[in-house]
NUGU-962209 format. One record per residue: residue in three letters; x, y, z of N, C-alpha, C in turn. Coordinates in steps of 0.02 Angstrom, whole numbers, plus 50000, padded with zeros to 5 digits. Example, Ala and Ser with C-alpha at 12.3 -4.5 7.8 and 13.67 -1.06 7.14 Angstrom:
BEGIN
ALA506604971650390506154977550390506604983550390SER506424988850354506844994750357506455000250394
//
This chain:
BEGIN
MET482294901346838482214906546784482844909546771SER483134909846710483784912946695483774920246692ILE484324922846706484404930346705484384933046629ARG484094937546611484114940446546484144948446543ARG484364951346492484354958246484483694960746459LEU483474966346493482804969346471482854972246404PRO482274972446368482294976946306482344983846317GLU482624987146270482784994646273482194998546294ASP481604996346259480995000546268480734999346341VAL480814993446370480604992146442481044996346487ILE481714996246475482195000146512481995007646514ASN481845010046455481615017346452481035018746489ARG480475013846491479875014946526480015015146603ILE480445009846625480615009746694480965016246717ALA481435018646677481755025046696481215031046691ALA480785030946644480285036346643479805035946703GLY479735030546735479345030046797479645033646852GLU480315034746852480685038246906480655045846890VAL480705047546824480775054746802480075057646788VAL479645054046755478985056546737478455053246774GLU478255056046830477715052946866477015055546848ARG476985061446818476375064846803476555070146755PRO476065073546722476225079046675476655084846704ALA476545086246769476985090946798477705089046800SER477835082946811478565080546810478895081646744ALA478495079946693478775080846626478835088346608LEU478355092346630478425099546619479005102046652LYS479175100246716479695102746752480365101246711GLU480445095146687481045094046650481135098346588LEU480545099646554480605103746490480775110946505VAL480435113646558480585120846572481285121446601GLU481495116846641482215117246658482695117146604ASN482565112746553482955112946488483015119646458ALA482365122946457482315129346428482755134646465ILE482685134246530483135139046569483885137846560ASP484085131646556484815129946544485045131746478ALA484555132446433484715134246364484815141846352GLN484825145946415484995152946417484455156746377SER483865154846388483255158346361483085164646395THR482765169246359482555175446397481785175446393ARG481495171046354480745170446353480545163046349ILE480055161746391479845154346389479055154946391LEU478765151146339478015150646338477825143246349ILE477365142846395477125135646409476365135546390ARG476165130246351475455129046338475265121846366LEU474685121546395474425115146421473725113846395LEU473605107546380472925105346366472695100246419LYS472115101346449471855097046497472325095046553GLY472645099746582473075099746638473755096046615GLY473915095846553474465091846527474375085246507LEU473765082346524473635075946506473605074646433ASP473335079746397473195079146321473735082546288GLY474095087446318474655091246282475055095746324ILE475705095746308476145100746342476545103346288GLU476665109546288477125113446236477505118446272VAL478135118446258478655122946289479075126246231ILE479005132246228479345135646173479865141446205ASP480495140746181480995145446215481385148946160ASN481745153746176482215157646123482915156146142GLY483075150646165483735148546193484195147846141ILE484765144846153485345143346105485155137746055GLY484665133746069484475128746019484945122546020ILE484735116845982485105111045980485275109945907PRO485935108645888486155108045822485745101945789ALA485595101945727485235096545696485585089845702ASP486265090045696486595083345695486665080445770GLU486435084245819486465081745889485725080245916MET485265081845876484535080845906484355073345919ARG484645068245877484505061645887484885059245953LEU485485061645961485875059946025485525062846087ALA485195068746078484855071646134484215067246163LEU484045062846117483485058646135483685051646156GLU484405050446163484605045146200484715045046272ARG484645040146307484765040646384485445042046400HIS485565046646453486155048246478486665052146430ALA486335055446381486665059746340486535067046353THR487055071146376486945077846403487515082246381SER487405088446381487925093046367488085097146426LYS487795095746484487835100046543488315097846596LEU488605091846589489135090046635489805093246615PRO490195095046659490895097746642491285091946612ASP491865093946577492275089046542492545084046591ASN492655085546650492895080646704492345076246733ASP491725077446711491165073346734491005073846804ALA491225079846837491115080546909490425083246922ILE489935079046947489275080746960489255086547008GLU489695086647059489705092147112489845098947080ALA490105099247016490245105246992489695107646938VAL489195104146937488625105646889488285112646918THR488165117446870487845123746885487165123946851THR487015119046810486345119346776485825115646818LEU485185116746800484615112946836484635105646816GLY484745104446751484735096946733485535094746715PHE485655088546718486265085546702486235077846691ARG485675074646705485655067246702485585064746626GLY485305068946585485185066346513484635061346510GLU484175061446556483615056446557482925059846533ALA482875066146540482165069146527481855067646465LEU482205069646408481915069046344481795061546323PRO482195057146330482155049846314481605047246360SER481565048946421481045045946464480335048446444ILE480295055346429479635057146408479465053946338ALA479915054046296479835050946227479585043646226SER479725040346283479545033246290478835031746315VAL478565036846334477835036246364477315041546333ALA477575044446278477125049346251477345050646175ARG476965053846140477215056646070477525062846074LEU478195063646058478605069446069478835072046007THR478705078245998479005082245939479495087045961LEU480115086445937480645090945956480865094745895GLU480795101645897480995106045847481525111245875SER482065112945841482525116245867482955120245813ARG483195125845826483625129445780484135133545822THR484725133345798485305137445822485345143745784ALA485775148645818485815155445785486135155045717ASP486575150545705486935149845645486675145345589SER486085142945605485745138345556485225142645509ASP485215140645453484715143645407484015140945418SER483875135745452483255133245465483265128345524GLY482725127145548482655122345607482615115445584TRP482665110745637482535103745615482105100145664LYS481705096045640481195092245682481245084445681ILE481125082045741481145074845750480525072745790ILE480185067745770479585065145807479675058545826VAL479595056645893479605050445924478955048945954ASP478695042645939478075040745966478155034746012ASN478095035546076478165031046129478805026446122GLY479345029446109479965025946102480165024246035HIS479755025245987479905023245917479985029045871PHE480595029645843480715035345795480175035245736GLU479895040845726479355041045672479625044945611LYS479875050745615480095054745558480515060845581GLU480855063945535481235069945547481305073945488GLY481445080345491481455084645433481555091945451ILE481545096245400481645103545412480925106145438ALA481105110845486480535114045522480685122345524PRO480165125745503480245132845496480105136045567LEU480585138645600480485141745664481075146445680PRO480965151145726481505156045739482055152045791LYS482545155845806483015152945854482745150745914GLY482885145045939482615141846002482395135145994THR482015132846037481785125946035481015125846054ARG480655121546019479965120346035479845112846045ILE479545110246100479475103546114478675102946131LYS478415097746096477745096046110477655088846130VAL477255087846186477145081646215476445079946211ASP476205075346170475495073646165475345066646197SER474715065846222474485059246242474975056246287LEU475135059446344475575056646397475205050346429PHE475595044546423475395038546456474755035446420ALA474585037946359474015034746325474045027946309ARG474695025246300474785017946280474965013646342ILE474945017146399475085014046461474475014446512PRO473955010746496473305011946536473395011146614ALA473935007046631474055006146706474295012346736ARG474685015946696474895022446726474375028546717ARG474075027746664473525033346645472955033346697LYS472765027446721472175027346766472375030346835PHE473005030546850473165033546914473285041246907MET473195044146853473255051246845472595054246878ARG472665060346909472075063446939471675066946889SER471165070746908470775074846859471205079846826ALA470955082246769471335087246729471425093346775LYS470945095346818471075101146862471615100646910SER471655093946939472155092646981472895092946952GLU472895089746891473505089746856473745097246835TYR473225100346815473405107646797473665111746859MET473405110246915473635114446975474355112346994ALA474535105746985475215103846992475675106446941CYS475455107246877475885110646825475985117946842HIS475385120846863475435128346879475995129146933ASP475975124946982476465125647040477165124647018VAL477275120246970477955119246942478205125646903VAL477805128446868478015134546824478065140146874ARG477675140846920477715146346975478345145847007ARG478595139847031479215139247067479795140647021LEU479785138646959480395139546916480415146646893ALA479805150546886479795157046867480105161646926MET480005159546984480305163147041481005162547044THR481315157047018482085156647023482365162046975ARG482025163446921482325167746863481885173646847PRO481915178146890481545184446876481795188446811ASP482365186046795482645189346726482345186246666ILE482005181346674481695178046612480945179146608ALA480675180546549479955181746542479645175246536PHE479085174446572478745167646574478015169546553SER477725165246513476995164846496476695157846497LEU476125157446531475735151346544475085151646513GLU474855146646473474185146346447473935139446462HIS473255139046475472955132646487472285132046449ASP472245127646405471635126546361471475133046330GLY472045136646300471915142446260471805148946301ARG471805148246368471705154346415472365156246441ARG472515163246440473145165546467473065165546544ILE473525162346577473485161746651473865167546679PHE474525168046655474905174046677475455175546628SER475675181246631476235183446578476745187846620LEU477295185646631477775189646674478335192846631ASN478505199046639479065201946604479705200246631GLY480215199746592480865197946623481195204246646GLY481735203346687482075209446710481755211946775GLU481345207946812481015210646870481415209446932SER481315213246984481605211447048481355205347078ARG481725201547118481465195347146480895196447190GLN480915201647231480325203147273479665204347230ARG479725208147175479105209447133478905202347102ARG479365198947077479165192247045478835187347096VAL479095187047156478785182947208478075184647221ALA478015191747232477345194147253476835192947195ALA477075194047136476605192647075476335185347070LEU476815181047091476665173947085476255171147141ILE476355173747201476075170847260475415174647285ASP475505180947300474985184747323475215192147315ARG474835196147278475065203447274475045207247334THR474615205447381474665208647449475205206647489LEU475635202047472476205199747511476735205147512LYS476705209447457477285214447456477205219447519ASP476585220847539476515225747591476445221947662ASN476435215947660476385211747724476995206647735SER477565208847716478145204747717478745208047735VAL479345204847745479985207247757480455204647707ALA480975208447689481475206447647482005202047682VAL482195196747658482775192747694483395193347655GLU483925195647690484565196047655485095194547710TYR485435189047704485835186847759486425182947729GLN487025183547753487575179847733488005177847794ARG488255171547792488615169147843489205164747812ASP489795166447812490335162647774490215162647703GLN490155156647672490035156347603489315154147586MET488855154547640488195153547627487785159647630GLN487265160447587486895166247574486145164647573LEU485705168447603485005167447604484685174547586GLU484235173947541483805180147525483175177847510GLY482675182747504482005181147482481505185747514VAL480915182947524480315186847552480005182647601ALA479845185047658479495181147713478935185347737SER478325181747753477735185847769477805187347842LEU477465193347866477375194947936476995188547973PRO477095187448031476755181948065475985182648063THR475785188548060474995189748049474775188147984PHE475175186847935475015185547864475185178347855HIS474655173947865474855166647862474235162747833ARG474325156247828473835152047791473785145747838GLY473245141747823473095135947856473495129847829LEU473775130847767474195125647739474835128247725ALA475325124047722476025126247705476165125647631ASP475605127147587475685126747516475975132947484HIS476085138347523476385144147496477085145747522GLN477435139747533478185140147553478565138547500TYR478995142547467479415140047416480165140747435LEU480535135247426481175134647452481595133147390PHE482165136347386482635134847328483375134947353VAL483765130147322484405128847339484865129447275ASN485255134647272485675135847213485265136347154GLY484695139847154484255141247104483795135147085ARG483825129947127483405124147109482855123447157PRO482185122347137481645121247184481685114947217VAL481645114747287481685109147322481135108547376LYS481015102447401480575101247450480925097147500ASP481285100347546481785097247589481495097847666ARG481495092647700481285092847767481665097047819LEU482335097247804482745101247842482555108647836LEU482455111247776482215118047763481605119647789ILE481115114847779480445115747806480445116547881GLY480825111947908480865112247984481205118348014SER481685120847972481985127247999481515132947988VAL481115133447941480595138347935480105137947997ARG479895132148011479405131148066479715132748134ALA480385131848141480725134048199480795141648209ALA480915145048151480975152548157480305155648173TYR479715152548157479065155948171478745152448227HIS479035147548262478655143548307478315147048365ASP478605152948385478285156548441477905163048422LEU477865162948351477515168648322476835166748291LEU476775160148280476175157848247475835152648288ALA475195151748278474805146348305475085139848272LYS475005134148305475305127348279474995125348215ASP474375128148198474075125148143474055130648083ARG474505135948091474555140948042475235140548016HIS475345143547947475935143147918476105149947880PRO476775152047878476935158047849476915157747770VAL476935162747733477015163247660477715165747646LEU478105162647605478755164547593479105161047534ALA479655164447511480035161947458480775162947476LEU481165157747490481855158447515482335155247466PHE482895158647454483385156147407484055155747441LEU484265149247449484865147847483485415146447429THR486005150147436486545149347392487145147047434LEU487495141647413488055139447448488515135747397PRO489165134147416489585130647370489295124247346ASN489375122247282489135115947261489425109847294SER490005110547329490365105447357490045104147426ASP489605108947451489265108147514488555105147514VAL488355103447448487675100847439487685095647386ASP487305090347404487275083947350486565085047319ILE486585086347252486005086947212485745080947178ASN486205075247187486115069347150485815063947193VAL485245066147231484915061747276484365057947247HIS483995060347203483385057847171483375060247100PRO483115055647055483105057646984482675064146970ALA482195065347009481785071647000482115077347028LYS482735076847063483125081647087482735087147133GLY482225084447166481865088647211482035087747287GLU482555083647298482825082947362483565084447362VAL483875086947414484585088047417484805085447487ARG485445085247493485775084147557486355088547572PHE486435091247634486925095847648487465092347690ARG488135095047674488665093047707488615094547783ASP488405100447793488325103547868487595105547876SER487185100847887486455102947897486335107047955GLN486735106948010486545111448066486775118348052ALA487245119648012487415126147996486925129347949VAL486625124847905486065127547857485505129547901ARG485275125247948484715126847992484815132648030SER485455133248057485555138848099485485145948057LEU485785145347992485735151047949485045153347936ILE484565148547918483885150447905483525153047963VAL483595149448019483205151448078483545158948100GLY484175160048095484435166348115484235171448071ALA484235170348002484075175247956483305177047961LEU482905172647969482165174247976482035178148038ARG482355175548089482185179348155482445186148155GLU483065186948130483315194348124482895198748075SER482705196148028482235199947980481575201648008LEU481245196348048480665197848078480715202548137ASP481295202648172481415207048225481385214248200LEU481675215148143481675222148114480975224348098SER480525220148093479815222548073479475225948127GLY479755225548190479525229548248478805227748264PHE478365232748269477665231648286477185230548229ARG477475230148168477025229148105476575223448111SER475955224248084475475219048077475185218548013ALA474895213047993474595212547923474065218247923GLN474065222347871473585227347861473345227347781PRO472745229547768472285232847815471845227547844ALA471365229847877470905225047919470525220647861ASP470315214747893469955210147850469385213247813VAL469325212347749468845215647705468175213147728GLN468035206947742467385204147766467195207147828ALA467665208447877467475211347938467245218447925MET467605222347880467385228447867466655228947842GLY466455224447801465755223647773465275223247823LYS465515220547891464975219547935464765225247975TRP465095231147962464925236947996464205238747977GLN463825240548026463145242448011463025250347992LYS462655251447940462475258047927461885260447962SER461865267147968461345270348010460615268047984SER460555266947923459865265647896459685258447917GLU460165254247937460005247647955459825246848029LEU459895252548064459785252548138459025254948149ALA458665252148192457995254048209458035261148246ALA457575265748218457595272148247457345272748318PRO457715275448364457465275848439456775279448444SER456385277548486455725280048499455825286748536LYS456405287948572456515293748609457145296748590ALA457275303048607457905306248593458475303448635VAL458245301748699458715298848740458525291748748PRO458975286348736458835279448746458645277348813SER458135273048822458025270348882458535265848910HIS458505264148979459035259649002459125253048971GLU458485250848945458545243848912458825244548846SER458705249748802458965251048744459735252348745ARG459935255848798460635257448805461035251348820GLN460725246648861461035240348880461115235948816SER460565236448774460615231948706461135234448668LEU461205241448659461735244248616462405242748645SER462495242648713463115241148743463295233948730ASP462845228848733462985222248722463155220748650SER462895224848604463095223848536463705227548513GLY464025231448562464645234248545464515241148507LEU463905243848504463845249648459463815255648503LEU463785255248567463805261048611464465261948642PHE464795267848625465455269448647465445273848703LYS465685272648759465655276448818466295281248810SER466205287448804466715292448801466865295148868ARG467305291648907467615293548968468255291648984THR468615295049029469205292949053469125288149116ILE469405282449104469335277049159469925277549208GLU469755277949273470245277949320470585270849328ALA471245270949342471535264449358471325261449417PRO471135254649412470925251249470471515251549528LYS471315252249589471815253349640472035246749677ALA471545241449670471715235049709472145230549670THR472225231849605472595226449565473175231149521SER473575227549494474115230649449474195224949390ILE474445228449333474565224349276475255222049275PRO475405215849267476085212949268476445214249207THR477085217249210477545217249156478205213949174PRO478575212949123479185208949129479675211949176GLN479575218149197480085221149244479675222349308GLY479625217549351479255217949415478525218349398THR478145221549430477405222149416477355228549376ALA476795229049340476725234649292476525240649330SER476445240749390476235247049429476775252849418ASP477465250649409477945256049399477835259349335LEU477735254949283477605257749214476995261849212TRP476465259649240475825263349233475805269549281SER476135269149342476085274449388476545280749354ALA477065278749325477435284149290477025287249239ALA476615283349201476275286749153475635290849178THR475355288849237474805292849258475005299249291LYS475675300749305475885306849330475755312349279SER475745311149214475585316249163474995313749122PRO474375313849150473795311249120473695314649047LEU473475311548998473335313848933472715317648935PRO472595322548882471945326348882471375321848874PRO470815322748907470225318348901469975318248827MET469625312948812469345311348744468905317748727GLY469045319848666468625325548640468985331448633ARG469595332248671469985338648664470405338148598ASN470455343648568470805344048499471235350448500SER471725349748548472245354848555472765354048503ALA473155359548494473745358948452474295353948473THR474365354248546474855349648571474595342148556ASP473925341448569473685334348556473825331848482SER473755337048437473845334848364474605333848353SER475035337448381475765336248373475965329648397GLU475675328248455475835321648492475635315548448GLN475055316248414474865311348372475375308948314SER475585314448292476075313148233476715309748253ASP476865310148316477495307148342477405299248359PHE476775297448359476665290548381476345286448325PRO476715281448300476295277248246475715274148267LEU475605271848329474975269148353474515273848382GLY474695280448383474205285648406474135286748472LEU473675290448497473505291148566472835288248585ALA472835285448645472225281848668471645286548678ARG471035284048657470465288648670469905285048715GLY469995278048720469495274548759469585267148749GLN469095263948771469075256848775468375253848760ILE468365248248719467785245048701467725238348738ALA467155236748769467055230548801467565228448847ALA467945233448877468545232248920469015227348887THR469025227048822469515222448791469935225848737TYR469645230548703469955233648645470125241148656ILE470745242948646470925250048659470815253748589ILE470465259748596470405263448531470835269548532ALA471305270248481471755275448486471695279248417GLU471875285748418471775290348364472535291648342SER472675289948281473355291748249473295297048197LYS473775299448172473735305348122473395303048059ASP473365297148039473085294447977472505289647983GLY472245289148049471655284448057471515282048127LEU471175277148133470965274448195471265267848204VAL471555266848264471935261048277471515256848331ILE471395250248332471075246048372471585241148398VAL471695240648465472165235248493471795231248541ASP471995224648531471775219548579472255219648636GLN471975221848695472425223648751472785217248777HIS472405211548779472695204948802473245202248757ALA473075202548693473545199448643474205203248644ALA474045210148642474725214548641475135213948702HIS474795213748760475215213348824475535206648827GLU475225201648805475545194748807476175194748769ARG476155197748708476805198048669477335202548709LEU477175208148739477605212148774477895208648833VAL477495204948866477735200448926478235195348901MET478055192348845478515187248823479195189848801GLU479205195448766479865198048739480265200748794ARG479915203848845480335206148904480585200348948MET480155194948956480405189348991480955185748956ARG480905185448893481495182348853482135185948865ARG482125192648857482705196448870482975195948943ALA482515195948991482715195349062483085188949067LEU482815183349042483125176349053483815176849018GLN483895179348964484525179848928485035183448965ASN484785188449001485245193149037485355190749113GLY485025185249128485105182749195484755187449248GLN484265190549233483925195649278483215193249301VAL483135187049301482485184549323482435184249401THR481975185849434481815185749502481225182849516SER481205178949573480605174449594480175178749645GLN479485176849646479085180149695478765174249739ARG478965174049799478765168749844477995169449855LEU477675163449857476965163249869476845163249946LEU476385167049973476305166950047476075159350069MET475695156650025475475149650037475565145549974PRO476055140249984476165136549917475595133649889ASP475585133249825474985131549791475085124049759VAL474575120049776474575112649754474235112249687VAL474555109549634474245108549576474165101149559GLU473595098249553473465091049543473455089549474MET473845084149451473875081849381473945074149382ASP473885071049330474025063949323474745062249337GLU474925056449354475595054349372476095055649313VAL475885054249256476345054549199476555062349182SER476055066549191476175073949183476585076049239CYS476525073549301476965075749356477655073249342ASP477705067149315478435064349304478755069249254LEU478475070549199478785074649148478935081249176PHE478495084249214478625091149243479205090649290GLU479245085449333479795084949379480465084849348GLN480505081949286481125081849250481325088349228ARG480925093349230481105099749199481155105049254GLN481135102449318481105107649374481695112549375ASP482255110149358482915114449361482875120049310GLU482575118049250482495123049199481965128449220PHE481435126149248480905130349271481155135549329ALA481605133049370481865136749428482315142049396ALA482705140449344483065146449311482605152049283MET481985149749272481515155349246481075158349301GLY481305156849366480905160049418480285156049446LEU480225149949419479675145849438479885140349483GLU479855140349544480075135449594479535130649614THR479655124049593479165118949609479495112749642GLU479075108749664479325102149690478805096949684ARG478995090449683478515085249676478105084849742PHE477465084049740477065082749807476565076949797GLY476935071349816476555065049807476575062549738HIS476175057649723476215054849653475825059049598GLU475285062249620474855066149570474785072949587ALA475355076649606475285084249620475985087049618ILE475985093949602476575098049602476455103849647LEU476955105049685476905110349739477265116849709VAL476965122249707477275128049680477415132949734ARG478055134549743478255139049801478395146249777ALA478535147049717478735153949687478585154149614THR478435160249589478295161149519478705166949496PRO478845167549432479265173649409478985180249428ALA479335184249461479035190449483478775195049429MET479035194349370478765198749311478085196949287LEU477865190749309477155188749290476635191749341GLY476845194149397476385197049443475935191849466ASN475245193549478474785188449504474525184049444CYS474875179449433474695174949374474215169549395GLU473915165949342473485160149361473955153749368VAL474145152449433474675147549441474435140249414LYS473885138149439473655131749421473605130849347ALA473295135149317473145135449242473845135049204MET474315139049227474965139849199475335133049202ILE475315130049260475695123649275475395118149228LYS474755117749224474475112549182474605113249107ASP474635119749085474785121449017475515119649005LEU475975121249055476655119349040476755112149035ALA476375108049075476435100749072476215098449007ALA475715101148983475455099348915475945101048860GLU476305106648867476805108148818477385103348819ILE477545101348880478075096648879477885090048854ALA477325087848864477065081248838477045081248763ALA476875086748736476775087248663477385088648622TYR477925092648652478475094748616479145093248645ASP479185089248701479775088948732480295084848694GLN480095080348651480545076148615480685078948547SER480265083248517480275084848448480615091348438LEU480755095848491481015102348480481785102648508LEU482125107548479482755108948505482745112548570LEU483185113248611483215116648673482955123948671LYS483155127848625482975134548620482225134748599GLU481985130248563481275130148542480835128348604LYS481085123448640480745121648703480695127348750PHE481285131148754481335137148801480765142248782ASP480745142848711480255148548694479545146548702HIS479385139848699478715137648707478545138648782ILE479035137348829478885138348900478755145848919VAL479215149848885479105157148898478475159848872ALA478225157448813477595159448781477015157048826THR477075151348854476555148848900476495153248965MET477095154348991477025158949051476765165949036ALA476995168648982476845174848961476015176148953CYS475715170648930475005170548917474705171648987HIS474935167849033474605167949099474805173749143GLY475285177849118475495183349160475315190349129SER474875190249073474705196149044474005199049059VAL473905204849048473235208649066472675205149029ARG472155203549059471615199549028471115204348995ALA470745201448950470155204448921469645205848975GLY469315211148974468845212849027469135217249082ARG469765218549076470085223049128470025230249105LEU469715234549150469695241649136470375245149142LEU470555249649097471215252649100471115260449093SER471535263649124471555271349120471825273249050ILE471675279449032471965281948971472755281548976ALA473025283149034473745282849046474025276049035GLU473635271249064473865264149058473815262148979MET473285263848946473275262648874473825265548830ASN473995271348844474535274848810475195271448824ALA475345269348891475935266048912476005259448867LEU475425256348855475455249748822475625251448751LEU475355256448721475465258448650476205259848633ARG476445263848684477165266248678477665260748680GLU477475255148724477835248848732477855245248675MET477275244648641477195240948583477655243948525GLU477655250548520478035253648465478825251648468ILE478985249948526479815248748530479925241748545THR479395237448538479545229848548479455225648487PRO479995222148473479955216848415479365212648418HIS479085211448362478505206248353477875208248394SER477835214448416477205216048452476625217148409GLY476725216348338476135216348294475695210448295GLN475985204748327475605198548333475665196048406CYS475185192248421475225188348491475655182448483ASN475665178548534476125173048536475855167248493HIS475155168648469474905163148427474845165748354GLY475085170748340475115173448265474485177548250ARG474085179248293473495183748282473755191348288PRO473475195448243473655202848253473475205448316THR473865210048345473755213448405473375220148396TRP473405222248335473115229048316472915229448247VAL472435233448227472235234348158472125241948151LYS472105244048091472005251348081471485252648026LEU471065257648041470615259947986470825266547969GLY471045267047907471305273747877470715278647866HIS470885284947865470305289847856469865288447794LYS470165285747747469845283647682469325278347700ASP469535273047738469105267447759468525270047801ILE468605274947844468145277347886467615281447847GLU467835284847791467445289147753467005284747715LYS467305279147692466825274447655466275271647688LEU466425270347755465835267647799465265273047804PHE465385279247793464885284747800464675287247729GLY464925283147673464735285647609465015292047582ARG465595294247616465835300747601466375300447540SER466545294647520467015293647463466855287447417
//
């Protein structure tokens, strides 16, 4: 078979397959063109998810009538510099493929008018064939209509998803582009219904919250970080404000929306010890760096990039996010879950007691359901101590017990002034030997004692390791932990690293590990469970994580086994010592798995429960 040149229309359709995969792809190119045209207002209209129609109207600089035909030819563009240096491109588009590619697989109507023209001009192209052109009445700017996308290419059309799915993809495209330019007003309509309308001139934080989740504003931290010529800014959620999917992570490089594995991996690394493995943060990050340090010409869709120094970019993102989250202190996603609030029982829903004083059985029933609150000061257990990162916790707690707080029910002036000084309030008691109840100036605080102490132990342990202040506690009798041979092999390879953390072990036969000492800061930890969990962590993450990430996983696992458990009775002094430690410890608003360590019921929330407001 001899070699031959392909017909022009076939070439255009092949090119269109790379640029226009679905309605969202075509929409992305058209909106990017509108942004590059220096528009301040952009209106997008969709029919049936873009399958039946896409319309983009802007008030940009427009296209001169004598250049409109050229704009519909492949590789014709006004966006490349005179020296044709792609690395110097500052616009979103530059290939000159979008319009001809779309026109080859749909009916495209292009109308445009420049500021110095008396009227606009219109050209219609139907699936690659010029149809007609002429004068068009319209204000300054450009209007592009795309009808019946892939209608004449059944093989492509049948691979399109439902109208709802295609609409969701289009919505995501507009949302990402609208985030990049808060100075531009965006409006989106679908099947005649207004989806959103955004004013121009907004702050980036306001625009991001409006497009992702309005509650993000109160449950996020601002990211502003610069290193050399690289700059990162944006909004990142608190670890306790997360989702089951990574669909609310928006990443931008030099104003261009991208989906890059390096950036996604960097975000995961920054949150890895703050979230459970199956949860994902909500964020929008905008990375700016010299054009010479990034290659945007990787794929026709321009959704992928390559960095000259990928490790520097990763380090910047991880460092910026960690520093921003560190500054969040003990913050946790608030308010408490609305559905959980709705489960509070009203007095009318409870069966009226037959006697003024409940019987033993009814008191036990109320206690089991969590409705009976025992108002008493609990003495600290004498036989055990709560472990903290600086030796055992008896030092911390014993210091606190020297000046016991007033018992629950006292309402002195001193008590009131002390409340105002502590964000997490003063402890009043304990529920189910698991949750600390504290009263603050503006509401009621409920703390999960195990989750909170787990985070405190981890942060203290991390600092101690970094400062070389870890000490070991020798076991009176070495503990033998039996595991399968593969797990023992993996564990044995990391013995030196564990020893630096105060965990001294050695191989004991083919299927056992002998533990001689544990980190002193963990106190009386569950040795066997901790060793097995560490072995599981090594097996799951040893090859995929960087050294620091592996280190943090190990510390998190140790901290979990060295923290105070649910079911442990605490004294009022111990509870307050825990609250004060939380207030000065970074990330204490969430446990090592991303769950909140505390929630607050404001006075208004409590009043609503009793129908007082």
